[in-house]
N, C-alpha and C positions, 0 to 999 in steps of 0.2 A: 629753559634754553641751554643748549650746549655751549661750551667755551667758544667754538667756531661761530655759532649763531650770534652769540653776544658780540663778538668782534665785528661781524658784518653789520649788526644793528648799530653799533657805536660809530662805525664809519659813515653809515647812512645818516645817522642823527647829526653828525658833525657837518655834513654837507647841507642838510636841510636847515640847520641853524644859520648857516652862511647865506642861504637863499631866502628863507622865509622865517626870520627870527621872531616874528610876532605870532607864529602859528603854534598849535598844540603839536609838538614834534613827534611824540610817540603815536598819536592818532594819525598824523600825516604819514609817518613811516609805514603804518599798517595799510593805509590806502595805496601807497606806492607799491608795496609787495602784492597786494590784491590786483592792482592794475596790470603789473607785468607778469605775475604768476597767478592767473585766475584759477578758480576751482578746477582740480584735475591735473594741474601742472605743478612741478616742484623745482626747487633750485638746488644747486650743489651745496654740499655741506662745507666745502672749502673753496676759496677763490681759485680760479685757474691762474697759475703763476705766469708772470711775463716770460716770454721766451721766443724762440724762432720756429715754433711748431704751428704757427698760424698759416704759413705759406712756405713755398720753396721755389726752386728755379722753374718748375713746370707751370707756374701760375702766370697767365697773361689774360688780359681782358679786352673785349670789344665793347665799345660804347655805341648805342643805337637807340633811335626811337622805336616804339612798337610798330609804327607804320612807315618806317624807312623803306620798306618793300611792300608794294601793293599790286593787285591785279584786277580789282573791282569785283571779284567773285569770292575768293577765299578770305577767311579771317586773317588780318595782317600778322597776328601772333603765330598763326599756323605757318604762314609764309616765312616768317623770321626763323622759326625753329627748323624748317626744311632747309633754308639757306645755310644756317649755321652747321647743321649736320652734314650737308652735302659738301661744304666748302672749307670749313675751318676746324671741324672736330679732330682732335688729336694734336693740334698746335695751339688752339685757343681754349683755355680752361674755364673762363668765366665770361658772363655777359652783364653789362649794365644796361638795363632797359629803362630809359628815361621815363618820367612820370606817366604811368599807364592808367591814370584815374580820369574820371570826368573833369572837364575844365572849361574855362571860358576865354582864356587868353594866354599869351606868352608860351605857346606850344606846350602846354601841360603844367606850367608852374603857377597857374592860378586855379587851384584845385577846388572843386565843389563838393566832393565826397571821397574821403580817404579809405573808405571801407569796401568800395566796389571797383571793379575793373571797367574802364571805358568800354561800353558795349560795341563801339565801332572798331575796337581792337580784338576783343575776345572776352574771356572770362578767367576767373581764378584757376580753373582747371587747366587752361592753356599756360598760365604763368607757372603753375606747379609742374607741368610736363617739361617745360624748359629747365626748371630747377633740378630735375632728375638727371639731366645730362651736363649741365653747366653750373658752376658756382654763380649764383644770381645776386646782383646788386639792385636795390630799389632806392628811390628817393623819398626821404622824409622832408617834405617842404614845410618846415615848421615855423618860419618867420611870419608867414602870411597865408591867407586863404582868398578865394574868389569872393568878390562882393555879391555874387549871386548864390553863394553857398547857403545851405540851411543854417549854419552857425551865424552868419552875418544877418540873415533875415530874422532869425530869432532875437538877435541883439537889437535890431531896429524896433522890434515889437516889445522889447523890455522883458523877455521871458528868461527867468533864471535857468541854468547858470550862465547862459550866453550873454546876459546883460552886462557881464564884467569880463567878457572874453577879448575885447579889442582895446588897443591903446589909444587914449584920447589926449589931446593937447589943445592949446588955445593959440590963435593967431598972435596974441599978445606975448606969448612966451618967447624967451630968448633962445632961438634955435640956430643961432649963427655958427655954432661949433659942430653941428651935426654932419657926420661924414656920410655921403650918399654916392651910389654909382649911377645916378640918373639925373636928368635935368627937369623932370616933371615936378609939379607942386608937391610938397611934402604932406600937406594937410588937405583933407577932403571934407567938405561940409555935408552932413547928412541929417535928415529929419528922423527922429526916433520918438518912441512913446514917452521917453524921458525929456523930450525937447530937442532943440538943435544941438548937434554935437560935431566936433571936428576929429576925425579919425586919422591915424598916422598911416602913410602909404610910402614906404621906403622905395618901392620899385615902380609902381604905376597906380593909377586911379582905381584899377580893378583888383589890385592886390593889397588887401587891407591887413595891417600888421596886428598880430595877436599880442595879448598882454600877459606875459609870463610872470608878472608880479602876482597874478592869480594862480594859486596852485592847481586849480581845476584844469587849467590849460595844459600844464605839464602832465597831469594824470591822463588826460585824454590822448596825448601823444604817446604815452607809454602803452596804452591799450592798442593804439594803431601799430606800434612797433611789434607787439606780441602777435597781432594778426598777420603781419608780414612774415615774421619768423615761422609761424605755424604753416604758412603757405610756401615755405621753401627758401625764403630770402636768407642769405648768409653774409651779405655785406650791406650795411645801412649807411647811406650817404646823407649827412646833415646839411641840407641846402641852406645857404645864406645864414649859417648859424651865428656868425659874428655879430649880427644885428638884433638878436632876439630880445635883449634886455635894454630898456630905455630909461634914462633919467634926464629930466629937463635940466638944461644947463651944462650937460656933458656932450661929448662927441657921439654918444650912443653906439659905440662899436667896441668890442672886446672888453666889455665891463666885467668886473670880478664875478658877478652872478652868472654871466654867460659861461665862463670857464667852470664854475662850480656845477652848473647844469650838465655840461659835457662830462665832468668827472663823475657825476651821479649816474649818468647813462653808462659810462664805462664800468663803473662798479657793478651795476646790474648785469652787464654783459659778462663780467668776470665770474659771476655766480650762476650764469645761465647754463643749462645742461647742453644746449646747442653751442657750437663754436661759431660765434658771429663777430665779424669785424666792424668796428666803428670808424667811419671815414668822415672827416670834416671838409667842407667846401668853403674856403676863405680866400677869395681872390683879392689879396691885399699885399702890401710890401713884404718882402721876404722875412724880415725879423718878426713881424706880427704873425705871419703864417706859421712859423716854426713854434710859436708859443702854444699852439694847440696840441703838441705832443705832451705838454705839461711835464710832470716828473714821472714819466712812464705810466701816468694815470689818467690821461685824457684820450685823445684819439689813438687808435691803433695805427692809422695811416692818415697822411695829409697829402693833398695835391701839391706837386712840385711846380707851383704856378710861375716861378721865374724862368723855368726851363724853356717853354715855347718861344717867348720873345727873344731870349738870349741865343737860342739856336737860329732863329730867323735872322737876327742881327749878324751872327757869325757867317752864315751862308750868303747873305746879301752883300756882305763886305769882304768876304774872303779872308777873315781873320778870326781866330779863336781867342783873341786877347781878353775880351770881357768875359767870355764863357769860362776861360781858364781861371781868371781872377775870382769869379764867383764860385766856381767849383772848389777851389782851394780853401775858400772860407766856409764852405758848407760843412756842418758837423755830421758825422755818421749818425744814422737814426739809432735811437736808444734801443736797448734790448726789448723785443716784443713790439717794436714800432717799425714803420716802413714809409718811404716816399712812394707816391703814385706818380709815375713819370708818364708824360704824354706830350704831344705837340698840338694835335687837333682835338677839338671837342665840339659839342653841339652849340656852344657859344663861340664868340670870336676869340682872337688872341688878345688876352688881357694885357694892358700896358701898366697898370698900377704896380704889379710885382717887380718891375724894373725901375721904379722910382728910386733914385739914389744909386742905381747901378749903371744906367746909361744917361748920357748928357741930353739936354733938350735938343741939341743939334743932331745927335745920333738918332733920337726918337723921330725927329722930323724927316730924316733920310729914310727910315723904315716906312713911315706914313706915305711919303711920296712914291716909294717903290711899290707898295701895296696898291695904291690908287692906279699906278701905271699898268698893273696886272689885272685891272678890272675890279679891285676890291673897294670897300667902303670903310668909313671911320665913324664910330659912335663916340660921343663926347659926354663928359660929366661936368656938373657945375661946381665951381669952387666957392669958398665963403666970400671972396671979394667980388663975385659976380662974373668972373671970367670962366672960360671953359678949357678943358684939357682932354686930349685923346684918352678914352677909357678902354676902348676895344677896337681891334682891327677885324673887319668882317670880310672874310675871304675863305675859300676852301684851301686847305693846306697844300694840296697838289698845285693849285694855281699860284699860291704864294711862292712856289719853287720855280716859276717860269724863267727867272733870270736873276740878275744881281742889281745893285744900284746903278750899274752901267746900262741896264736894259735887258730885254729878253735874249735868250741864246738857245743853243741846242742841248743843254745839259739838264733839262728839267727832270727827267726820270732819275738820272744819277744823283742829282742834288737831293731829290725827294728821298731816295733810298738811304742816302747818307744821314739825313735827319732822323729817319726812323730807326736806323741801326744804332745810333747814339742812344735812343730811348730804350732799345732792347738791352743794351750793355751796361747802363748805369746802375748803381746801387738803387734798389727799389723794385716796385712792381710795374711792369709796362702795360699801358692801355692804349688802344688804337681805335679811333673813331671810324665807324663803318665807311664814311666817305673818304677817309684816308686809305683804308684798305682797298677801296675800289677806284682810287684816282679820280674821284668825281670832280668835274669842273664847276665853276661858279654858276649858281642858279639865279641869273638876273631876272628871269621871268617870275620866279617866286617872290623876289623883292617887289617887282612892279605890281603883282597881284595883292600882296599883303601890306605893302608900305613899311615893312619891317626889315631892317638891315640884316638881321641874323638869318633871315630866310635864304640868303645867298649860300649858306652852308648847311641847309636842311632839306636837300632835294629828296623827293620820293621817287624811287626807282620802280618802274613797271617791271614786274618779275620776268615776264616773257622777254622783254627787251634786254634786261640784265643777263638772263641766261644765254641769250644769243651772243652777247658781247663776251661773256666768260668762255663760251665755246670757241670763240675766234681768237686764236693764239696771237694775232697781230693787233688786237684791240688794246687800248690803254688799260681798260679794266682788267683784262686777262693778264697782261704783262705785269701790272702793279701787284695784283693779288698773288700771282704765282711767285714773284720775287719776294714778297713779304712772307708768304708761307714758308718758302725755302729757308729764309734767315731765322724766322721764329722757330722753325723745326730744328734748326741747329741749336738755337739758344736753350730750348727747354731740356736739352740733354747735358748741359754743362753745369756742374756744381759750383763753378766759380761765378756763375750768374745767379746764385741764390740771392734773394733781395737784401740779405744782411751780410753777404760775403764782404771781406775786407776790400777797401778801395783806396788807392792813392793816385793823385793827379800827377801825370808825367810832364816834365818841362822839355818840350820838343819844338819850341818856337811858336810863332803866331799862326802859321799855316796849318798846323796839325793840332787836333784836339785828341789827347790820349790819356788813358788811365789804366792802372793795373788792378786786377781783381784776383783774389785768392779765396778758394773754397774754405768753408768752415773747418774742414779737417786738414787744411793746409796742403792737400795733395795736388790740387790743380792750380796752376797759375795761368792768367789770361792777360795779354796785352791787347787792349781795344784801342785802335788808333784810326783816326778819321781825317782824310784830306778835306779841308774846308774850302778849297780853292778850285778854280777851273784850269789849273796848271799842274804839270807833272812835278812831283816832289820826291827827292831822294834823301832817305834817312840813313845815316850811318848805323850799322847794326849795334855798335857798342853803346849807342844812345839809350837802349832799353835793357841793357844788362842781362841778356839771355844767359842762363846758367849753362856752362859747358858740360858736356857729357850727357845731355838730354836731347831728345829729338823734338824740335819745335815745328809746329804746323799751323799755317793760316787756314782756319776752318772754312772760310768763305771761298777762297780761291783754290784751296787744296794744295797750295804751294808749300814745299818744305823750306823752312828758314833755318839756316845754319848759323850758329854763333860766330863762325869764322868768316862768313860772307861780308863783303865790304859795305854794301848798301842794300836797303829795301826800297824798291821803287813803288811809288803811289801814283796811279793814274788820277786824272781829275775826279774828285769826290769819291775816290776809292776808300773802302773801309777794310780793315784787317782785324781778325781775331786770332792772335798768335798764342798758341797754348802748348804746354809740355805734355798734356794728357787729354786725349779726346774723350768726351762723354760718349757712352754707349747706348743709352736708352732712357726712357721716361721712368720716373719714380712712380710706383703703384701706390695709390692712396685710398684709404677706406672710403666707401661711399661714392667713388668715382667710377664712371664707365665710359670715359672719353675715348672716342674713336673705335669702340668695339661694337657699337650698335649700328646696324644698317639704317641709313637715312630712309625714313618713310615719308610719302607725300602727304599733303594736307588731306584731312579726313573726308572731304566731300566726294572723293572718288574721281576727280578729273583726270584726264589723260596727261601724265607727266613723262 
């Protein structure tokens, strides 16, 4: 072994000793290496150092299901590729395709087979084709599998190694401290070849939790990771990772072994020849969420889960008070790490991340407003038997219908304000496809499925969608064009690099503002957002514009002089005031965004 290889082995052994102290560590290390680097693949001789070269200001993501767009004729993945190339290539650099595997429930998050693409969507070749044009994110649903999966059926029959793949407990165990996001029973009784067993189900009866105390489970997921990477995936999202390690008598969330497993995966990524980003999904209070950065040795990126409910609270109440307070306390992401900023996602708007940030009365106000806009509320069970709001189920566009005072005429402006904040904040911005399209609540989907989250998981008929996008007066066309225009500005500004300096501005409760500065310190950017339905006048001296430089609002194209008395903000108006305008996209190896002519789905239909 070389000195570098010895260093890698020593780090790996230290982590394995923390996770599996009773194992033969050298033998397990070899199995780990063979799982992630099977025959024919190699790893780097030295770890990739932490730094800011994993992303830049050109990186933006769209979040979508593989079948968010359908027509009953073409493969949905073909339609998705065509939509992306036709409509967002050049402004959107990456796509998160939510679980695209065979499944039985939870819209893909109860996986039956991690190694094949759901035939109703397409095939691996369709996934790879998208990865050639967009940086691709996939889900590693590693906490649980479908109860109809081969793994679970093999477990029930007592066949090794699956007979030890699932976490078991007893109804007599003290499970009072277990933290869960659901109200369904935690344990499910099943008959097996070994007799009657109770398996752990954090999320639902159909989603059976795996037992990571068995190293074979980890090895299997490392093999799945390698398959994803070989098929073009460059961002891997660890779904529900906070729950993967259980110990009876604890809260079974964020346990030390969980963090050690994330560190192990990050270590493997650091030595991978491919540049792959590790993203953790932990919809929990803010401090707990931040812990998944580790010491620059866990996730490359974490979801900024507190951001959606805080932006919602601010815009519903016309005050940035709590948003400002939270932002001032947020640490900058460490070197080589980034926040993933968003408002809307395939799930609802999580309320756990604002526990301790918003009062119960403020939470109740949000819940009441969302319900008045046609939304729903999902609850979670507490240890004392009570229930609390866990998630608000509503499309983000409909959540912007009004304020706590009721609906008004400012929906589009309020919506664009919320998304402009996401574009400007430190971190990587991500936009759910139904936010990009201004999709309204799908109450029919809820009635059909009985699932609250279906309200925000509409499937667009492609012909209908294309007609709406061709109509400049339609909501879909107006929203998408406005979003593309602002994202198109953003990706040219080095001050919007995910790790560019950021300071919160003190501009009063009506305005949410912050200052960004490019890594080379050449570009300054004042991003200021009116959170109210009233005109606001801001004295120019409040933002300390440097004299002798020409300042421009990139959105309105208005020149801002340091000697002007006031800057006027219309209701929900956003301004990006900069001393140096960006001139173009950064060219990056392996990218061909916007240069390839969009081609129709391969069946030859008339488009």
